[in-house]
DSSP file (Angstrom, degrees, kcal/mol; ACC not computed):
  #  RESIDUE AA STRUCTURE BP1 BP2  ACC     N-H-->O    O-->H-N    N-H-->O    O-->H-N    TCO  KAPPA ALPHA  PHI   PSI    X-CA   Y-CA   Z-CA
    1    1 A X              0   0    0      0, 0.0     2,-0.5     0, 0.0     0, 0.0   0.000 360.0 360.0 360.0 122.8  116.7   57.5   99.5
    2    2 A X        -     0   0    0      3,-0.0     2,-0.2     2,-0.0     5,-0.0  -0.865 360.0-154.9-103.3 129.1  117.3   54.9   96.8
    3    3 A X    >>  -     0   0    0     -2,-0.5     4,-0.9     1,-0.1     3,-0.8  -0.558  31.3-107.4 -95.7 165.7  114.7   54.5   94.1
    4    4 A X  H >> S+     0   0    0      1,-0.3     3,-0.6     2,-0.2     4,-0.5   0.852 118.3  60.9 -58.9 -34.7  114.1   51.4   92.0
    5    5 A X  H 34 S+     0   0    0      1,-0.2     3,-0.3     2,-0.1    -1,-0.3   0.842 109.9  40.4 -62.7 -33.3  115.6   53.1   89.0
    6    6 A X  H X> S+     0   0    0     -3,-0.8     4,-0.9     1,-0.2     3,-0.8   0.497  87.1  91.3 -97.3  -4.8  118.9   53.6   90.8
    7    7 A X  H XX S+     0   0    0     -4,-0.9     3,-0.8    -3,-0.6     4,-0.6   0.876  81.5  61.0 -58.9 -37.0  119.2   50.2   92.6
    8    8 A X  H >X S+     0   0    0     -4,-0.5     3,-1.2    -3,-0.3     4,-1.0   0.861  97.8  58.8 -56.7 -37.0  121.1   48.8   89.6
    9    9 A X  H <4 S+     0   0    0     -3,-0.8    -1,-0.2     1,-0.3     3,-0.2   0.815  96.0  61.5 -66.6 -30.0  123.9   51.4   90.1
   10   10 A X  H << S+     0   0    0     -4,-0.9    -1,-0.3    -3,-0.8    -2,-0.2   0.734 115.7  33.0 -66.9 -20.5  124.6   50.2   93.6
   11   11 A X  H << S+     0   0    0     -3,-1.2    -1,-0.2    -4,-0.6    -2,-0.2   0.470  98.1 100.1-113.6  -5.9  125.5   46.8   92.2
   12   12 A X  S  < S-     0   0    0     -4,-1.0    58,-0.2    -3,-0.2     2,-0.1  -0.506  83.0 -98.4 -83.2 149.7  127.0   47.8   88.8
   13   13 A X     >  -     0   0    0     -2,-0.2     4,-1.9     1,-0.1     3,-0.4  -0.443  29.7-129.5 -64.0 138.3  130.8   48.0   88.3
   14   14 A X  H  > S+     0   0    0     53,-0.3     4,-3.2     1,-0.2     5,-0.3   0.896 105.1  57.9 -57.5 -43.3  132.0   51.6   88.6
   15   15 A X  H  >>S+     0   0    0      1,-0.2     4,-2.6     2,-0.2     5,-0.7   0.886 107.3  48.7 -57.6 -38.7  133.9   51.5   85.3
   16   16 A X  I  >>S+     0   0    0     -3,-0.4     5,-1.7     3,-0.2     4,-1.1   0.936 114.8  43.1 -67.6 -46.7  130.7   50.6   83.4
   17   17 A X  I  <5S+     0   0    0     -4,-1.9     5,-0.5     3,-0.2     4,-0.3   0.936 120.1  42.8 -63.9 -45.8  128.6   53.3   85.0
   18   18 A X  I  <>S+     0   0    0     -4,-3.2     5,-2.9    -5,-0.2     4,-0.3   0.965 128.0  23.6 -67.0 -54.6  131.3   56.0   84.7
   19   19 A X  I  <>S+     0   0    0     -4,-2.6     5,-2.4    -5,-0.3     6,-0.2   0.939 130.8  33.7 -83.0 -48.9  132.6   55.3   81.2
   20   20 A X  I  <<S+     0   0    0     -4,-1.1     5,-0.4    -5,-0.7    -3,-0.2   0.863 131.5  28.2 -81.3 -36.4  129.7   53.6   79.3
   21   21 A X  I   <S+     0   0    0     -5,-1.7    -3,-0.2    -4,-0.3    -1,-0.2   0.640 134.4  26.6 -98.4 -15.6  126.7   55.3   80.9
   22   22 A X  I  >5S+     0   0    0     -5,-0.5     4,-2.0    -4,-0.3    -3,-0.2   0.818 122.4  31.8-108.6 -70.1  128.4   58.6   81.8
   23   23 A X  I  ><S+     0   0    0     -5,-2.9     4,-2.4     2,-0.2     5,-0.2   0.935 119.4  47.5 -63.9 -50.9  131.3   59.7   79.7
   24   24 A X  H  ><S+     0   0    0     -5,-2.4     4,-2.0     1,-0.2     5,-0.2   0.955 116.9  39.9 -60.7 -55.0  130.3   58.2   76.3
   25   25 A X  H  > S+     0   0    0     -5,-0.4     4,-2.6    -6,-0.2    -1,-0.2   0.889 114.3  54.9 -63.9 -36.3  126.6   59.4   76.2
   26   26 A X  H  X S+     0   0    0     -4,-2.0     4,-2.5     1,-0.2    -1,-0.2   0.931 109.8  46.1 -61.4 -44.7  127.5   62.8   77.7
   27   27 A X  H  X S+     0   0    0     -4,-2.4     4,-2.3    -5,-0.2    -1,-0.2   0.878 112.2  50.9 -66.7 -36.6  130.0   63.5   75.0
   28   28 A X  H  X S+     0   0    0     -4,-2.0     4,-2.0    -5,-0.2    -2,-0.2   0.902 110.6  49.4 -66.2 -40.0  127.7   62.3   72.3
   29   29 A X  H  X S+     0   0    0     -4,-2.6     4,-2.4     2,-0.2    -2,-0.2   0.921 111.8  48.2 -64.2 -43.5  124.9   64.6   73.6
   30   30 A X  H  X S+     0   0    0     -4,-2.5     4,-2.8     1,-0.2     5,-0.3   0.894 109.5  53.2 -64.5 -38.6  127.3   67.5   73.7
   31   31 A X  H  X S+     0   0    0     -4,-2.3     4,-2.4     1,-0.2    -1,-0.2   0.902 109.6  48.9 -61.8 -40.0  128.5   66.8   70.2
   32   32 A X  H  X S+     0   0    0     -4,-2.0     4,-2.5     2,-0.2     5,-0.2   0.925 112.0  48.4 -65.4 -44.2  124.8   66.8   69.1
   33   33 A X  H  X S+     0   0    0     -4,-2.4     4,-2.6     1,-0.2    -2,-0.2   0.958 115.3  43.5 -59.8 -51.2  124.2   70.1   70.8
   34   34 A X  H  X S+     0   0    0     -4,-2.8     4,-2.5     1,-0.2    -1,-0.2   0.874 113.3  52.1 -66.0 -36.8  127.2   71.8   69.4
   35   35 A X  H  X S+     0   0    0     -4,-2.4     4,-1.5    -5,-0.3    -1,-0.2   0.919 112.1  45.7 -63.5 -43.2  126.6   70.3   65.9
   36   36 A X  H  <>S+     0   0    0     -4,-2.5     5,-3.1     2,-0.2     4,-0.3   0.899 113.7  49.2 -67.5 -39.9  123.0   71.6   65.9
   37   37 A X  H ><5S+     0   0    0     -4,-2.6     3,-1.1    -5,-0.2    -2,-0.2   0.916 111.3  48.2 -66.9 -41.3  124.1   75.0   67.1
   38   38 A X  H 3<5S+     0   0    0     -4,-2.5    -1,-0.2     1,-0.3    -2,-0.2   0.794 111.6  51.0 -70.1 -25.7  126.8   75.4   64.6
   39   39 A X  T 3<5S-     0   0    0     -4,-1.5    -1,-0.3    -5,-0.2    -2,-0.2   0.464 115.9-116.3 -87.3  -1.6  124.4   74.3   61.8
   40   40 A X  T < 5 +     0   0    0     -3,-1.1    -3,-0.2    -4,-0.3     3,-0.1   0.823  49.9 179.5  72.9  30.9  121.9   76.9   63.0
   41   41 A X      < -     0   0    0     -5,-3.1    -1,-0.1     1,-0.2     5,-0.1  -0.088  42.6 -65.7 -62.7 165.2  119.3   74.3   63.9
   42   42 A X     >  -     0   0    0      1,-0.1     4,-1.8     2,-0.1     3,-0.5  -0.266  43.4-134.1 -56.2 131.0  115.9   75.2   65.3
   43   43 A X  H  > S+     0   0    0      1,-0.2     4,-2.8     2,-0.2     5,-0.2   0.852 102.0  55.3 -59.4 -40.4  116.3   76.8   68.8
   44   44 A X  H  > S+     0   0    0      1,-0.2     4,-2.2     2,-0.2    -1,-0.2   0.858 106.6  51.3 -65.7 -33.7  113.5   74.8   70.4
   45   45 A X  H  > S+     0   0    0     -3,-0.5     4,-2.0     2,-0.2    -1,-0.2   0.918 111.8  46.5 -67.1 -43.1  115.2   71.5   69.4
   46   46 A X  H  X S+     0   0    0     -4,-1.8     4,-2.3     2,-0.2    -2,-0.2   0.920 112.2  51.1 -63.8 -44.1  118.5   72.7   70.9
   47   47 A X  H  X S+     0   0    0     -4,-2.8     4,-2.3     1,-0.2    -2,-0.2   0.899 108.4  51.8 -61.5 -40.8  116.7   73.8   74.0
   48   48 A X  H  X S+     0   0    0     -4,-2.2     4,-2.4     1,-0.2    -1,-0.2   0.909 110.2  48.4 -62.6 -41.3  115.0   70.5   74.4
   49   49 A X  H  X S+     0   0    0     -4,-2.0     4,-2.5     2,-0.2    -1,-0.2   0.871 109.6  52.9 -67.1 -36.2  118.3   68.7   74.0
   50   50 A X  H  X S+     0   0    0     -4,-2.3     4,-2.0     2,-0.2    -2,-0.2   0.898 109.3  48.8 -65.2 -40.1  119.9   71.0   76.7
   51   51 A X  H  X S+     0   0    0     -4,-2.3     4,-2.2     2,-0.2    -2,-0.2   0.928 111.8  49.1 -64.4 -44.0  117.1   70.2   79.1
   52   52 A X  H  X S+     0   0    0     -4,-2.4     4,-3.0     1,-0.2    -2,-0.2   0.905 108.7  54.0 -60.4 -40.8  117.6   66.5   78.4
   53   53 A X  H  X S+     0   0    0     -4,-2.5     4,-2.4     1,-0.2    -1,-0.2   0.884 107.8  49.8 -61.9 -39.7  121.3   66.9   79.0
   54   54 A X  H  X S+     0   0    0     -4,-2.0     4,-2.2     2,-0.2    -1,-0.2   0.923 113.1  45.7 -64.1 -44.4  120.6   68.5   82.4
   55   55 A X  H  X S+     0   0    0     -4,-2.2     4,-2.2     2,-0.2    -2,-0.2   0.925 113.8  49.1 -65.0 -44.3  118.3   65.7   83.4
   56   56 A X  H  X S+     0   0    0     -4,-3.0     4,-2.8     1,-0.2     5,-0.2   0.907 109.8  52.3 -60.9 -41.8  120.8   63.1   82.2
   57   57 A X  H  X S+     0   0    0     -4,-2.4     4,-2.3     1,-0.2    -1,-0.2   0.913 108.9  49.1 -63.3 -43.4  123.6   64.8   84.0
   58   58 A X  H  X S+     0   0    0     -4,-2.2     4,-1.8     1,-0.2    -1,-0.2   0.913 112.9  49.1 -60.9 -41.4  121.7   64.8   87.3
   59   59 A X  H  X S+     0   0    0     -4,-2.2     4,-2.3     1,-0.2    -2,-0.2   0.920 112.2  46.3 -64.4 -44.9  120.9   61.1   86.8
   60   60 A X  H  X S+     0   0    0     -4,-2.8     4,-2.8     2,-0.2     5,-0.3   0.843 107.7  56.5 -72.9 -31.9  124.5   60.1   86.0
   61   61 A X  H  X S+     0   0    0     -4,-2.3     4,-2.2    -5,-0.2    -1,-0.2   0.944 111.7  44.2 -60.2 -46.0  125.9   62.0   88.9
   62   62 A X  H  X S+     0   0    0     -4,-1.8     4,-2.1    -5,-0.2    -2,-0.2   0.910 113.3  50.8 -64.0 -42.5  123.7   60.0   91.2
   63   63 A X  H  X S+     0   0    0     -4,-2.3     4,-2.0     1,-0.2    -2,-0.2   0.920 111.9  46.1 -64.5 -43.9  124.5   56.8   89.5
   64   64 A X  H  X S+     0   0    0     -4,-2.8     4,-1.7     1,-0.2    -1,-0.2   0.907 110.1  55.1 -64.8 -40.2  128.2   57.3   89.7
   65   65 A X  H  < S+     0   0    0     -4,-2.2     4,-0.4    -5,-0.3    -1,-0.2   0.912 112.0  43.3 -58.1 -42.9  127.9   58.3   93.4
   66   66 A X  H  < S+     0   0    0     -4,-2.1     3,-0.4     1,-0.2    -1,-0.2   0.826 116.3  47.0 -73.2 -31.6  126.1   55.0   94.1
   67   67 A X  H >< S+     0   0    0     -4,-2.0     3,-2.2     1,-0.2   -53,-0.3   0.644  87.1  90.1 -84.8 -14.7  128.5   52.9   92.1
   68   68 A X  G >< S+     0   0    0     -4,-1.7     3,-1.8     1,-0.3    -1,-0.2   0.849  80.1  57.9 -54.5 -41.1  131.6   54.4   93.5
   69   69 A X  G 3  S+     0   0    0     -4,-0.4    -1,-0.3    -3,-0.4    -2,-0.1   0.674  94.7  69.3 -64.9 -12.5  131.9   51.9   96.4
   70   70 A X  G <  S+     0   0    0     -3,-2.2    -1,-0.3   -58,-0.2    -2,-0.2   0.470  73.5 113.9 -83.2  -1.4  132.0   49.1   93.8
   71   71 A X  S <  S-     0   0    0     -3,-1.8     3,-0.1    -4,-0.2     6,-0.1  -0.425  72.0-132.0 -69.9 144.6  135.5   50.2   92.5
   72   72 A X  S    S+     0   0    0      1,-0.2     2,-0.5    -2,-0.1    -1,-0.1   0.877 102.2  39.7 -62.1 -37.7  138.3   47.7   93.2
   73   73 A X  S >> S-     0   0    0      1,-0.1     3,-1.6    -3,-0.0     4,-1.0  -0.969  80.7-145.0-114.5 120.9  140.4   50.6   94.5
   74   74 A X  H 3> S+     0   0    0     -2,-0.5     4,-2.0     1,-0.3     5,-0.2   0.719  96.7  68.9 -62.4 -20.5  138.4   53.1   96.7
   75   75 A X  H 3> S+     0   0    0      1,-0.2     4,-2.8     2,-0.2    -1,-0.3   0.877  96.5  53.9 -63.7 -35.0  140.6   55.9   95.3
   76   76 A X  H <> S+     0   0    0     -3,-1.6     4,-2.8     2,-0.2    -1,-0.2   0.873 105.6  53.2 -65.9 -35.6  138.9   55.4   92.0
   77   77 A X  H  X S+     0   0    0     -4,-1.0     4,-2.0     2,-0.2    -2,-0.2   0.925 111.6  45.0 -62.7 -43.9  135.5   55.7   93.6
   78   78 A X  H  X S+     0   0    0     -4,-2.0     4,-2.3     2,-0.2    -2,-0.2   0.919 114.8  48.1 -65.7 -44.5  136.6   59.0   95.2
   79   79 A X  H  X S+     0   0    0     -4,-2.8     4,-2.9     1,-0.2     5,-0.2   0.914 110.8  51.1 -63.0 -42.9  138.1   60.3   91.9
   80   80 A X  H  X S+     0   0    0     -4,-2.8     4,-2.3     1,-0.2    -1,-0.2   0.894 109.9  50.2 -64.3 -39.0  135.0   59.3   89.9
   81   81 A X  H  X S+     0   0    0     -4,-2.0     4,-2.4    -5,-0.2     5,-0.2   0.946 112.9  46.1 -62.7 -47.1  132.7   61.1   92.3
   82   82 A X  H  X S+     0   0    0     -4,-2.3     4,-2.4     1,-0.2    -2,-0.2   0.927 114.3  46.8 -62.1 -45.9  134.8   64.3   92.1
   83   83 A X  H  X S+     0   0    0     -4,-2.9     4,-2.5     1,-0.2    -1,-0.2   0.888 113.1  49.3 -64.1 -38.9  135.1   64.2   88.3
   84   84 A X  H  X S+     0   0    0     -4,-2.3     4,-2.4    -5,-0.2    -1,-0.2   0.896 111.1  48.3 -70.5 -39.3  131.4   63.5   87.9
   85   85 A X  H  X S+     0   0    0     -4,-2.4     4,-2.5     2,-0.2    -2,-0.2   0.923 112.8  49.1 -64.5 -42.7  130.4   66.3   90.2
   86   86 A X  H  X S+     0   0    0     -4,-2.4     4,-2.6    -5,-0.2    -2,-0.2   0.908 110.9  50.6 -61.4 -41.3  132.8   68.7   88.4
   87   87 A X  H  X S+     0   0    0     -4,-2.5     4,-2.7     2,-0.2    -1,-0.2   0.910 110.0  50.9 -61.4 -42.0  131.3   67.5   85.0
   88   88 A X  H  X S+     0   0    0     -4,-2.4     4,-2.4     2,-0.2    -2,-0.2   0.919 111.0  46.8 -62.9 -44.3  127.8   68.2   86.4
   89   89 A X  H  X S+     0   0    0     -4,-2.5     4,-2.3     1,-0.2    -1,-0.2   0.921 112.9  50.3 -63.3 -43.5  128.8   71.7   87.5
   90   90 A X  H  X S+     0   0    0     -4,-2.6     4,-2.8     1,-0.2    -2,-0.2   0.905 109.6  51.2 -60.1 -42.6  130.4   72.3   84.1
   91   91 A X  H  X S+     0   0    0     -4,-2.7     4,-2.8     2,-0.2     5,-0.2   0.926 109.1  49.9 -62.1 -45.4  127.3   71.1   82.3
   92   92 A X  H  X S+     0   0    0     -4,-2.4     4,-2.2     1,-0.2    -1,-0.2   0.928 113.7  46.0 -60.0 -45.3  125.0   73.4   84.3
   93   93 A X  H  X S+     0   0    0     -4,-2.3     4,-2.4     2,-0.2     5,-0.2   0.918 113.3  48.8 -65.1 -43.4  127.3   76.4   83.6
   94   94 A X  H  X S+     0   0    0     -4,-2.8     4,-2.7     1,-0.2     5,-0.2   0.915 111.1  49.7 -63.3 -42.4  127.6   75.6   79.9
   95   95 A X  H  X S+     0   0    0     -4,-2.8     4,-2.4    -5,-0.2    -1,-0.2   0.917 110.3  51.9 -62.3 -42.0  123.8   75.1   79.5
   96   96 A X  H  X S+     0   0    0     -4,-2.2     4,-1.9    -5,-0.2    -2,-0.2   0.947 114.0  41.9 -58.5 -50.0  123.3   78.4   81.2
   97   97 A X  H  X S+     0   0    0     -4,-2.4     4,-1.8     1,-0.2    -2,-0.2   0.851 113.8  51.7 -71.6 -33.3  125.6   80.3   78.9
   98   98 A X  H  X S+     0   0    0     -4,-2.7     4,-2.2    -5,-0.2    -1,-0.2   0.879 107.9  53.1 -67.4 -36.6  124.4   78.5   75.8
   99   99 A X  H  X S+     0   0    0     -4,-2.4     4,-1.4    -5,-0.2    -2,-0.2   0.901 106.6  52.5 -64.4 -39.4  120.9   79.4   76.7
  100  100 A X  H  X S+     0   0    0     -4,-1.9     4,-0.6     1,-0.2     3,-0.3   0.909 109.3  50.0 -60.3 -40.8  121.9   83.0   77.0
  101  101 A X  H >< S+     0   0    0     -4,-1.8     3,-1.0     1,-0.2    -2,-0.2   0.878 107.3  54.1 -65.4 -37.1  123.4   82.7   73.5
  102  102 A X  H 3< S+     0   0    0     -4,-2.2    -1,-0.2     1,-0.2    -2,-0.2   0.766  98.1  64.8 -68.6 -24.3  120.2   81.2   72.2
  103  103 A X  H 3<        0   0    0     -4,-1.4    -1,-0.2    -3,-0.3    -2,-0.2   0.725 360.0 360.0 -71.2 -20.4  118.2   84.2   73.5
  104  104 A X    <<        0   0    0     -3,-1.0    -1,-0.2    -4,-0.6    -2,-0.2   0.451 360.0 360.0 -90.3 360.0  120.0   86.5   71.1
């Protein structure tokens, strides 16, 4: 089921969705989380950012999945799907363990 929000991804170039909407913002979000945690920032602010990161990750996995057929070489579409799913699993695990750390 495709929603209006994701229709753009079906027509967008894979490189743009993967690199500009996926990799770059994800790394910036992680940098913000780690920076706030190392500075001892307020726990609720960090938790809110972690929740946003989970939602963003789910969104970008779906967007990359839909944009994958737009790659010039279909191998890139397959690779991008695999890498994005692995990134999503990694994000879920990291958020889980960081949340455990925040509980202490």
